[in-house]
C-alpha positions, 0 to 999 in steps of 0.5 A: 429235923428227923423228918428232913433228914429222913426225907433226904435218905429216901430221896438217896435211896430212890436215886440209888435204886433207879441207877442200879436198875438202869445198869442192870437193863443196860446189861441185859440189853448189851450182853446175850444170854447163853441159856436161849429159851428158844430153839430153831425150827427143825429142818425137813427135806424135799424134791421140787417138780423140777428135781431140785433138793431143797431144805425147808422148815416152819417159821417159829411164831415170833418169826417176821419178814426180817427174821434171819436164819442160819442153816448149818450143814455138817458132813460125816467128816465134821466138816461145817458149813453155815449159810445165812438166809434173810428176809424171812426166807424158810427154804434153801436149794442145795447146791449139789456141786458142794455134796459128795456121795462119799459123805453124809450130811445132816442140817440144823437151823438157828434164828435171830430173835431180835438180837439173840441167835436161838439155839440150833434145832436138833438135826435132820439127816440127808444120810449119803446123797447118792450121785447115780451113774446110771438109772433104769427102770426094773420094767421098761413097760407095763399094762395096769387095769383101770382103778389099779395100782402098781409100784415101779422099782428103779435100778442104778450101777452100785457104788463099790467104794471102800468109802460108801459100798453099795451095801449101804443101801440096805443098812438097818441101823442095828449092830449085833448086841447093840441097837443103839447106832444112828440109822438115819446118819448111814442110809443112802438116799437116791433123791429125785422126782417122779412124774407122768406125762399124762396124769388122766391116764395115770398118775404116779406118787413120790414113792413110784406108786402108779395109780391108773386112771383111764385107757390110753398110754403115758410115760412114767419118769424118775428124774435125780436131782443130779440129772440122770432119769429113766423112764417106763411106758404104762398102758391102761387098756380099754377092757380089763386083761389078766396081764394088766391084773398081776405082776411081780413087785420087786424088792426095793434093793439096787443090789439086784437088777432081776427078780432072779438072784443070779444069772450065774450058778454053779451045777448042784446049787440053788439060786434065789427068787426075791419079790412078791406076786400081787394080784387083783383076784385070788391067785390059784396056783403058781407054776415054775418051770425050768426049760432048756435053751430050746424051750422044752421043760426039763423040770418044774414046780407047782405051788398052791397059793390061795391069796392075792399076794405071795413072796416068792423067796419062799419058793426059792428052795423048792424051785428045782434050780440044782437039777439044771445041768451045764449050759443055759436055761430059763425060769419061767413062772405062770399064774391062774385065778381060782375064778374063771374072771378071764375065762376057764384055764386062763394062765398068765406068764408073770416072768421069764429069765435066762440063766447059765450053769457052770460046772465048777467054781472057777468057771463061775467065778471067771464069768461073774468077775468076782473074787470068791469073797465078793461072790459069797458076800453078794449071795449072802445079801440076796437073802435080806429080810428072810425069817429067822428060824433054828428049827426050820432053817433050810425050808421055805425062806427060813434061815439062821446065822450059820445056815446062812453063812454055810449056804452063801459059801456053798453057792460059790464053791459048790458042796464043800467041807466048810458048808457041812459044818452046821454050827457057828462055832464049828465053822470057826473050828473048821476055819482054825483047822485050815489056818484061815484065821485072820486079824481085824485088819486083814478083813475083806468081803466074804470073810466070817465075823464070829462073836464070842457070846456063847456058853462054854459048850461052844468052841471058843465060846462062839455063839454067832456068826456073820459075813463081812462086807466091808466098811464095817458092814455084815450080813447076818441072820438073828435078832430081831428075827431076819436076815439084815446088814449089821455093823459090828464096829460098835459091838459091846461082845467081849471078843469077836474073831475073824476067819476066811472059809476058803 
């Protein structure tokens, strides 16, 4: 009796257990879990040889030919677009007509594993996808000796809209008092593809670096994903020449089309040289000559180098631009080598550019077609990457925050009372005395952003100053030790004051 009862209970227990397991399994299969173990592959960006912008990713280990991917695009206005990609394909050619250069973009990927969608991957940023108005090479023709390398730079007309000022090209991601800003989301990119018409003569990398291989000529071309292109002719001589052994590598900035900072300036002020002289042999000296329109040398400066490279910005303060009188002039730069590899006394011209000097600020601004503020902002950006030093400012290419601001104002207004104020707090004190204080809503390019982060020794406790560029961007000198473009939008400084220096 007891044995039969026990057997019957065991039988019922087994049946109930089986039913419970079946229901649990059904629920597990039919109801997708919110806690996905898998994460989507991280997308990458490339440009094909026919200048198509492609988003691609690596298939996960459990993917197959029927894997279904979901590509998510988010723009800076938080508009979300998703694209379904089937048949295991792991790339997507972007529809450029759907993009606008006033937005930046980021992408993430998820995929189906069985019936379950993985979580989306971390984002990859395109940044602002720049649609160029035009494109030119900073050099249209160049000579490179066989076996040597040289880098080409591009120039395009800058965007100056409020949505995306051209300064966005150089935004570093730093904010004064704050380094947490996402740099990738703020960058501007000129996407395209580099090619050589004859790679047996010279090839080119996707950063624009040319490698000369054998004597002959080839055309190096950059084609934007939006269709515009620019080219330069490269000559590789049969025997090495001095011209093919030395050149100036321009700064990779689209603000400045030439090595000379500005072709227009005010009498008695400085100008600016940017770029790096690069040579295959040790440079002895660089010779800087200012000539008049007839070619007569009116002033000069000689710099001993003793190296294969030299940053021209270091010479800017010593080249006698300020001695040039009103009218048309030329700056010419020559170089010679320590060895006589190209003959004793051989000297090579490596740069020549004309510039015009005006007697007053009003004449200069009229010809430059700039407001005072726009001109101040432009001159400030010409010193990007200059090293920071309070003690050495004004020598070589050194600056600090207040020297950068007074220098930029002097370049536009000539010698004036503002440019005589040596510290950030004294510059703001001058602005207050002149009735130039502003609210944040009144800011325009060329105005001053003053940070209340100093000690009580300073006027209003102001310890730092930068030049406003527009779109919550500034140019300033300071941490981490050079001049760069900042944002003050997210700064945790206790207070910020604003003013106009003119």
